[in-house]
N, C-alpha and C positions, 0 to 999 in steps of 0.2 A: 606684698606677696604673702600668702599663707604659709605657715611652717609645715614642712613635710615631715611626716612621722614614719620611722622605719620600725617594722615589727615582724616577728615570725608569723608565718601563715601556714595553717594545716594544708590548704590547697588554694590555688588561685582559681577564680571563677571562669568556667568555660561556657561558651566559646570565646568570650572576651579576651582571655589570656592568649589563646592561639592567634587571634587577630592582632593583638599587640606585638607578639613575636614576629609575625609576618611583616608588620610595619617597621619594626626596629631593624630587622635583619635583611630587608629587601635589597639593600645595596651590596651586601656581601654574600648572601646565599644565592646559589644558582640552581634552583630545583629543576629536575629534569624527569621526564617520564621514565627514562632508562634507570635512574637512581631509584625512583619510587617502585619500579618493577623489581629491582634487586632486593629492596627492603621487604616487599611483599613475599617474594620467593623465600627469603631467609626466615621470615616469620612463619610461613607455612611449613618449612623444613624443620625448624627448631622451635616448636610451640612451647610457651612457658619459660623462655630464657630471656625475658625482657628486663631483667635486673630489678623487678619490682620488690624483691626481698631486701634491697639495700635501702635503709631509711633515708629518705630525701629530706633535706633541710631547705626551707624556703624563707627568704627574707623579702618582704615587700615594702616598698616606699609608697606611702599613701598621701595624697593631697585630699584631705577630707576622707571621703569614702572611695575615691577613685585611685586605682592602682596605676602609678605613673613610673614605677621602676621596680626591678626585682633582681634577685640573685638566688640561684638554687644550686645545690650540690650535695655531696655525700662524703663520708669518710672512706678512704681506700686502705688497702694493706699498708702497713708501716706507719700508721697514724698520720697519713697525708690527707688533708681535706681537699677534694677536687671541686673547684668552682666550675660547674658544668654549663651554666646558662645565666647570663646577666643581660639586662637591657634597661634603657631609660627612654621613655617616649620623647619624641623630638621637641615638644613644647617645654620640656623640663631639663633639657641638656644644657651644659656649660654653666651649671649652678652648683657644682660640687656634689651632686646627688650620687653619682657613681662612686666617687671617693668615699662618701659616707656609707654606701652599701659595702664596699670593700672592707672598711673599718669594722662594720657590724659583723661581717662574715669572719674576719680575722679574730675578733673578740670571742665570737661563738665557738669557732674552731679551737682556739686556745683553751677555752673553758671546758671543752670536752676531751682534751688530751692530745690534740693535733700538734705535730712537731713542724709542720710546713703546710703551706697552701700551694696548690698547683692549678693552672688553668691553661687552656689552649685558645688561640685566637687567629682569625684570618690575618695574614700579613697585610691585608688592605685596611684593617681596622685600626688605623693609627691613633685615633683619640683614646681608645681603651688601652692600647699597648703603652702609650705615653703616660696615661694615668697610673697604670700598674708599675711602670718603671719608677715614677715619682714616689710611689708608695713603698718602694724598697724591693720590689720583685726583680728578679734577674732572669735573663734569657737562659733557659736550661735545655732547649732542644728545638728542632724543627722537624716537622713530619708532613707527609702528603696524605690527603684524605679525598675520597671519591666525591663527596658532596661539597666540601668546603675548600678544596684546593690545598695550597700550601698554608700550613699552620705553624705558628710560633708558640712554643711552650714557655710559660713563665712560672717561676717558683719563688716563694717568699719563705725563708727559714725563720721560725718563730723564736729562736734563741741565738744569742751571740756565739755560743759554743758550736752549734750546728752550722751557723754561717761561716765560722772560722774553719771548720772541717771542710765545708764546701770549697772555700778558697784554696785550702791546702791540697785537696784531692782532685779538684776539677780545674782550677785556674792556676796551676803551678808556674806558668810562664808569663803571667801578668806582671808588668813592671809597676812597682808602687808609685803613686802619684808624686811622692817627694823626689823620686829619681827620674821622672819623665821630663 
């Protein structure tokens, strides 16, 4: 097996990237004409508010010249890096590639001053949720979304002091393992 290289990309090539996204997310996304109609209506009602002013960071995993995995996101208020979209093509899954992408994003975010990483995932996307939990992320919320359904929010605090604050402020009723 050839070594996969992970690197920052200015843009991913279109229409190939859109095709990869459809392939990777076909089992969790349920596109509908109704949702597309709502998006089109909102775009017409609020032109120019598509958040293009937020600098997007793209990490690509390349097998030679072929893009086989990616993660993209941006810095939010409060120095929280939001991992907005990640995926690995089916032929390259279960090889640790997603975990390598998470590590690359974490390192990049920390180097730019982020204090935490945040992401949202379909509750049906168990492989990614498990990978993120193994990487130290914690469940920090649940929300409902018109397109994706029920989403779980995961957060990784990048310092022990912030993690301790989280435990104190958010998890005050958790029994320590030594007492369980």
